[in-house]
C-alpha positions in Angstrom: -130.1 26.0 -79.6 -127.9 28.5 -81.4 -128.6 32.2 -80.8 -129.7 32.8 -84.4 -132.2 29.9 -84.1 -133.4 31.2 -80.8 -134.0 34.7 -82.1 -135.9 33.4 -85.1 -138.1 31.2 -82.9 -138.7 34.1 -80.5 -139.8 36.4 -83.2 -142.1 33.7 -84.6 -143.7 33.3 -81.1 -144.1 37.0 -80.6 -145.6 37.4 -84.1 -148.7 35.7 -82.9 -149.4 38.8 -80.9 -149.9 40.7 -84.1 -153.3 38.9 -84.5 -154.5 40.7 -81.4 -157.1 43.4 -81.9 -155.8 46.6 -80.5 -158.2 48.4 -78.2 -159.4 51.9 -79.3 -161.1 54.8 -77.8 -164.7 54.2 -76.7 -164.1 50.8 -75.2 -166.0 51.8 -72.1 -168.6 54.5 -71.5 -168.0 54.5 -67.7 -166.1 57.2 -66.0 -162.5 56.0 -66.0 -160.0 56.8 -63.2 -156.8 58.6 -63.7 -153.8 56.4 -63.1 -150.7 57.3 -61.1 -148.0 54.6 -61.3 -145.1 55.2 -59.0 -142.0 53.0 -59.2 -138.8 53.0 -57.1 -135.6 51.2 -58.1 -134.0 48.4 -56.0 -136.4 48.5 -53.1 -137.2 45.1 -51.6 -140.6 44.3 -50.1 -139.5 44.8 -46.5 -138.1 48.3 -47.0 -141.2 50.2 -45.6 -142.0 50.9 -42.0 -145.5 49.6 -42.5 -144.0 46.1 -43.0 -142.7 46.2 -39.5 -139.2 47.5 -40.4 -138.3 49.8 -37.5 -135.0 50.9 -39.0 -136.5 53.4 -41.4 -139.5 55.7 -41.7 -141.5 55.8 -44.9 -144.6 58.0 -44.1 -145.6 58.5 -47.7 -145.5 54.8 -48.6 -147.1 53.9 -45.3 -149.9 56.3 -45.9 -150.5 54.9 -49.4 -150.7 51.4 -47.9 -153.1 52.6 -45.3 -155.3 54.1 -48.0 -155.5 50.9 -50.0 -154.2 47.3 -50.1 -150.6 46.0 -49.9 -149.8 42.7 -51.5 -147.1 40.7 -49.6 -146.6 38.1 -52.2 -145.6 40.3 -55.1 -142.6 39.3 -57.2 -140.5 40.9 -60.0 -140.6 39.1 -63.4 -136.8 39.4 -63.4 -134.8 41.0 -60.5 -132.8 43.2 -62.9 -133.7 46.7 -64.1 -134.1 46.4 -67.9 -135.8 43.0 -68.1 -138.3 43.9 -65.4 -139.1 47.2 -67.0 -139.7 45.5 -70.3 -142.2 43.3 -68.6 -143.9 46.2 -66.9 -144.5 47.9 -70.3 -145.6 44.8 -72.2 -146.9 42.2 -69.8 -144.5 39.7 -71.3 -141.7 37.8 -69.7 -138.2 39.1 -70.7 -137.2 35.7 -72.1 -139.7 36.3 -75.0 -137.2 38.8 -76.4 -134.1 36.8 -75.4 -133.2 39.1 -72.4 -132.1 37.9 -69.0 -129.8 40.7 -68.0 -129.2 44.4 -68.8 -126.3 43.5 -71.1 -128.6 41.6 -73.4 -130.3 44.8 -74.5 -128.6 45.2 -77.9 -129.8 41.8 -79.0 -133.3 42.1 -77.7 -135.8 40.9 -80.4 -138.5 43.6 -79.7 -141.2 43.5 -82.4 -143.3 46.4 -83.7 -146.4 44.7 -82.3 -144.8 44.7 -78.8 -144.2 48.4 -79.1 -147.7 49.1 -80.3 -149.3 47.0 -77.6 -147.1 48.5 -74.9 -148.9 50.1 -71.9 -148.5 53.7 -73.0 -149.7 53.1 -76.5 -152.7 51.1 -75.4 -153.9 53.8 -73.0 -153.2 56.6 -75.4 -155.3 55.1 -78.1 -158.0 54.6 -75.5 -158.2 58.3 -74.8 -155.8 58.7 -71.9 -153.2 61.5 -71.6 -150.0 59.4 -71.1 -147.0 61.0 -69.5 -143.7 59.4 -68.4 -141.0 60.9 -66.1 -137.8 59.5 -64.7 -135.6 56.5 -65.3 -136.4 54.5 -68.5 -133.8 51.8 -69.1 -135.4 49.7 -71.8 -134.3 47.9 -75.0 -133.2 50.2 -77.8 -136.5 50.0 -79.8 -138.4 51.0 -76.6 -135.9 53.3 -74.8 -137.5 56.5 -76.3 -140.8 56.7 -74.3 -142.4 58.6 -77.2 -142.3 55.3 -79.1 -144.3 53.7 -76.3 -147.0 56.4 -76.4 -145.9 58.7 -73.6 -145.1 62.4 -73.5 -141.7 62.8 -71.8 -142.2 64.7 -68.6 -138.5 64.8 -67.5 -135.5 62.6 -67.5 -134.7 63.5 -63.9 -135.3 60.5 -61.7 -134.8 62.4 -58.4 -136.2 65.6 -56.8 -136.8 67.0 -60.3 -139.2 64.2 -61.1 -141.2 64.8 -58.0 -141.5 68.5 -58.8 -142.4 67.8 -62.4 -145.1 65.3 -61.4 -146.5 67.8 -58.9 -146.7 70.5 -61.6 -148.4 68.1 -64.0 -150.9 67.0 -61.4 -151.8 70.6 -60.5 -152.4 71.5 -64.1 -155.6 71.3 -66.1 -156.8 67.9 -67.3 -159.4 67.5 -70.0 -159.2 63.7 -70.1 -158.0 60.9 -67.8 -154.3 60.5 -67.5 -151.7 57.9 -66.9 -148.7 59.4 -65.1 -145.7 56.9 -65.0 -143.2 58.2 -62.4 -140.0 56.2 -62.3 -137.7 57.2 -59.4 -134.0 56.1 -59.1 -133.6 55.4 -55.4 -132.7 53.5 -53.3 -130.7 52.2 -56.3 -127.7 54.4 -55.3 -126.9 51.9 -52.6 -125.1 49.9 -55.4 -122.2 52.3 -55.2 -121.2 51.6 -51.6 -119.8 48.2 -52.6 -118.5 49.3 -56.0 -116.6 52.2 -54.5 -115.3 50.2 -51.5 -113.8 47.7 -54.0 -112.3 50.4 -56.2 -110.7 52.1 -53.2 -109.3 48.8 -51.9 -107.7 48.1 -55.2 -106.1 51.5 -55.6 -108.8 53.3 -57.5 -111.2 56.1 -56.8 -114.9 56.4 -56.3 -117.1 56.4 -59.4 -117.7 59.9 -60.6 -121.5 60.2 -61.1 -124.5 61.5 -59.3 -125.5 58.1 -58.1 -122.1 57.4 -56.5 -122.0 60.9 -55.0 -125.4 60.6 -53.5 -124.5 57.3 -51.9 -121.2 58.6 -50.5 -122.9 61.7 -49.1 -125.2 59.5 -47.2 -122.4 57.4 -45.9 -120.4 60.5 -44.9 -123.1 61.3 -42.4 -122.0 58.2 -40.5 -118.3 58.4 -41.3 -118.1 61.8 -39.7 -119.0 60.4 -36.4 -116.3 60.6 -33.8 -116.6 56.9 -33.2 -117.8 55.0 -36.2 -117.9 51.7 -34.3 -120.2 53.2 -31.7 -122.4 54.7 -34.5 -122.8 51.3 -36.1 -123.5 49.7 -32.7 -126.1 52.3 -31.7 -127.8 53.3 -35.0 -127.3 50.6 -37.7 -129.7 47.7 -38.3 -128.5 44.4 -36.9 -127.4 41.7 -39.3 -130.3 39.6 -40.6 -130.9 36.0 -39.4 -130.0 34.8 -42.8 -126.6 36.6 -43.0 -124.8 33.3 -43.5 -124.2 31.5 -46.7 -126.8 28.7 -47.2 -126.1 25.0 -47.2 -125.9 23.6 -50.7 -126.1 27.0 -52.3 -126.2 26.6 -56.1 -122.7 27.0 -57.5 -124.2 29.1 -60.3 -124.8 31.9 -57.8 -121.1 32.1 -57.0 -119.9 31.6 -60.6 -122.4 33.7 -62.5 -123.5 36.3 -60.0 -120.7 36.8 -57.5 -117.4 36.1 -59.2 -118.4 37.7 -62.5 -118.3 41.1 -60.9 -115.0 41.4 -58.8 -116.5 43.9 -56.4 -119.2 41.4 -55.4 -116.7 38.7 -54.7 -114.5 41.1 -52.7 -117.4 42.2 -50.5 -118.7 38.7 -49.8 -115.2 37.6 -48.8 -113.8 40.7 -47.0 -116.5 43.0 -45.6 -116.8 43.0 -41.8 -120.0 42.8 -39.9 -119.7 46.5 -39.2 -119.5 47.3 -43.0 -122.5 45.2 -43.7 -124.5 46.9 -41.0 -123.4 50.3 -42.3 -124.6 49.2 -45.8 -128.0 48.4 -44.3 -128.2 51.8 -42.6 -127.4 53.6 -45.9 -130.0 51.6 -47.7 -132.6 52.8 -45.2 -131.6 56.4 -45.6 -131.8 56.2 -49.4 -135.2 54.6 -49.2 -136.3 57.5 -46.9 -135.0 59.9 -49.5 -137.2 58.5 -52.2 -140.1 58.2 -49.8 -139.9 62.0 -49.4 -140.0 62.4 -53.2 -143.0 60.1 -53.4 -144.7 62.2 -50.7 -144.3 65.3 -52.9 -146.2 63.6 -55.7 -149.0 62.2 -53.4 -149.4 65.6 -51.7 -149.8 67.3 -55.1 -152.4 64.7 -56.1 -154.4 65.4 -53.0 -153.9 69.2 -53.3 -155.3 69.1 -56.9 -158.4 67.3 -55.6 -157.7 64.2 -57.8 -157.4 61.6 -55.1 -160.9 60.2 -55.2 -160.7 59.3 -58.9 -157.1 58.3 -59.3 -155.9 54.8 -59.1 -152.4 54.7 -57.5 -150.1 51.8 -58.0 -146.8 51.6 -56.2 -144.0 49.0 -56.8 -140.3 48.6 -57.4 -138.5 46.9 -60.3 -136.6 44.6 -58.0 -135.1 44.4 -54.5 -131.6 44.4 -53.0 -130.0 41.5 -51.1 -129.4 43.9 -48.1 -126.7 41.7 -46.6 -128.7 38.5 -46.7 -126.3 35.6 -47.4 -123.5 38.2 -47.4 -124.7 39.7 -50.7 -125.9 43.1 -51.9 -127.2 44.2 -55.3 -129.9 42.2 -57.1 -130.1 39.6 -59.9 -130.4 36.5 -57.7 -133.6 34.6 -57.0 -133.4 35.0 -53.2 -136.4 36.7 -51.6 -134.7 40.0 -50.8 -133.8 40.4 -54.5 -137.0 39.2 -56.2 -139.9 40.1 -53.8 -141.0 43.7 -54.1 -143.6 46.1 -52.7 -146.9 46.3 -54.5 -149.6 48.7 -53.3 -152.9 49.7 -54.9 -155.1 52.6 -53.8 -158.4 54.0 -55.2 -160.6 55.6 -52.5 -163.8 55.1 -54.4 -163.3 51.3 -54.9 -160.4 49.8 -52.9 -161.0 49.2 -49.2 -158.5 50.9 -46.9 -155.7 49.3 -44.9 -155.8 45.9 -46.5 -152.9 43.4 -46.5 -153.1 40.5 -48.9 -150.7 37.8 -47.8 -152.4 35.0 -49.8 -152.5 35.9 -53.5 -149.5 36.0 -55.8 -148.8 39.1 -57.9 -146.3 39.4 -60.7 -145.7 43.1 -61.2 -144.3 42.6 -64.7 -147.1 40.4 -65.9 -150.1 41.8 -64.0 -149.6 45.6 -64.2 -150.7 45.9 -67.8 -153.9 43.8 -67.5 -154.8 45.6 -64.3 -154.5 49.1 -65.8 -156.4 47.9 -68.9 -159.1 46.7 -66.6 -159.4 50.0 -64.9 -159.2 51.9 -68.1 -162.1 49.9 -69.6 -160.1 48.5 -72.5 -159.5 44.9 -73.6 -156.2 43.4 -72.6 -154.2 42.1 -75.6 -154.6 38.4 -76.1 -151.8 35.9 -75.4 -150.6 37.5 -72.1 -150.0 35.4 -69.0 -150.8 38.1 -66.5 -154.1 38.8 -64.8 -155.8 41.9 -63.5 -155.3 42.4 -59.8 -158.4 44.6 -59.6 -160.8 42.0 -58.1 -158.2 41.1 -55.4 -157.6 44.8 -54.6 -161.3 45.5 -54.4 -162.0 42.5 -52.1 -164.1 40.7 -54.6 -164.4 36.9 -54.7 -162.1 35.3 -57.2 -163.0 31.8 -58.4 -159.7 31.0 -59.9 -156.3 32.6 -59.3 -152.8 31.5 -60.0 -151.3 29.2 -57.3 -147.7 30.0 -58.3 -145.6 32.8 -59.6 -142.5 32.6 -61.8 -139.4 34.8 -62.0 -136.4 34.7 -64.4 -132.8 35.6 -64.2 -130.1 35.4 -66.9 -129.2 31.8 -65.9 -132.1 30.5 -63.8 -135.8 30.3 -63.1 -137.9 30.4 -60.0 -141.3 28.9 -59.1 -142.9 30.2 -55.9 -145.9 28.2 -54.6 -147.8 28.6 -51.4 -145.2 27.0 -49.1 -142.2 26.2 -51.3 -139.8 27.9 -53.6 -138.0 26.0 -56.4 -135.1 27.4 -58.4 -133.3 25.8 -61.3 -130.0 27.2 -62.5 -128.4 26.4 -65.8 -124.9 25.3 -64.6 -122.8 24.2 -61.7 -123.3 21.9 -58.7 -126.6 21.9 -56.8 -128.4 23.4 -59.8 -131.7 22.8 -58.1 -132.8 24.6 -55.0 -135.9 23.8 -53.0 -136.8 26.0 -50.0 -139.6 25.5 -47.4 -140.4 29.1 -46.9 -142.8 28.3 -44.1 -140.1 26.7 -41.9 -137.1 28.4 -43.5 -138.1 32.0 -44.6 -134.4 33.0 -44.7 -133.7 30.4 -47.4 -130.8 28.7 -45.5 -131.5 25.0 -46.2 -131.6 23.6 -49.7 -133.9 20.6 -49.6 -133.5 19.6 -53.3 -131.2 16.7 -52.4 -133.2 15.6 -49.3 -135.1 12.3 -50.2 -138.0 13.2 -47.9 -138.9 16.1 -50.3 -138.5 14.2 -53.6 -142.3 14.4 -54.3 -142.4 18.1 -53.6 -139.3 18.6 -55.9 -141.0 16.6 -58.7 -144.2 18.6 -58.3 -142.3 21.9 -58.7 -140.3 20.6 -61.6 -143.5 19.8 -63.5 -144.9 23.3 -62.7 -141.8 24.9 -64.2 -141.7 22.6 -67.2 -145.4 23.5 -67.9 -144.7 27.2 -67.6 -141.7 27.1 -69.9 -143.7 25.3 -72.5 -146.7 27.6 -72.1 -144.7 30.8 -72.4 -142.3 29.7 -75.1 -139.3 30.2 -72.8 -136.7 28.8 -75.2 -133.8 29.9 -73.0 -134.9 27.8 -70.0 -136.0 25.0 -72.4 -132.3 24.6 -73.3 -131.3 23.5 -69.8 -134.5 22.4 -68.1 -134.0 18.7 -69.2 -130.5 18.5 -67.9 -131.5 18.3 -64.2 
């Protein structure tokens, strides 16, 4: 399908949303909770000490998990910043607007209805005070948060955001609020690889605050009298899935690694010591944002708002963290696509829960969940579901038995035991992983005859999802298996 035809079809599909009745004030007479949504950037699901990771300390996130429920099977709608953030605001998959990567933003077919039915506008019309602080990174029609129904608190995504949130929480509140706090870290880890490649090819470090923050963290290790000893004694070991998997889809190499020279350089040339140092810096940057999250949570408690405030914590996507000799995000491996998701509300959600059974799509499920707590109707036509019953420990008769994630050139289906990925080009386009026996995703079973029935089952699931959601990008290559 030509791009013009795709865009026309996408707009036609999205236009159906215009028939949705938009919720208004007065949808619920019950006392509605405040909502504090906290998001980090590039934090994979295992980057909290409460998950058993002993190489970092995250007391704020751990305390939040202890006060509510942590979902272990939570996935990003797309493990890239802009596409995932679009989903968080709209409850729609990024393919609906023709977006698979950040660079697709100028061509995104965002409609006026999508903007009007975005999270901030929905809750503002329902009587909430809606405030946004920190990183935005959305398509042009949405990148001004005022268009989405929010008052802009601050553009600072670091310590300034934490302080601004604390000041807001301590101020007077005449109606319930939605505070959307979007922090930047541990995203700064991106610049370790970028800068290493630039120095190796005769260049200099990137001159921005992200790069300088990353380098300042690394300098704490580099200043050691014996760097090798520092790595040996203080840096996390290499993960069990450090190697490159058997029958890895060629598309990963061609479209994710080689397309960015620094990624190819790192995968080919970094030593074990450099990869371990990368893991150490990733931990320190996560601790940095945990401290900032702690400032916000302390302010909430100090203002006496904790009992009637729903807190949701997640990240837009993960980081490969040296798995398969990769860093950054974008790929459908677990480290990139599985993210933290915590909910806490002392008056309704039991404390200390860990849900390792149910699937959550943070992009699809956030909006229905917040609408549920706000007492307003979720716009029709969305594929997500409220997580509220699961968080509150209530019986759920039907719940999704799979979750889907997108990338610019592939799709993922995660079921109870297996994970199926389909890429749009190259050898070994299909990838089937038995996550029960192979959690590190080292063995591609898609070409193993004994798993042909499992493969066909997952093919059908993906085909049904593509048809249901109108994913015309994947429809263009799904029949070429």
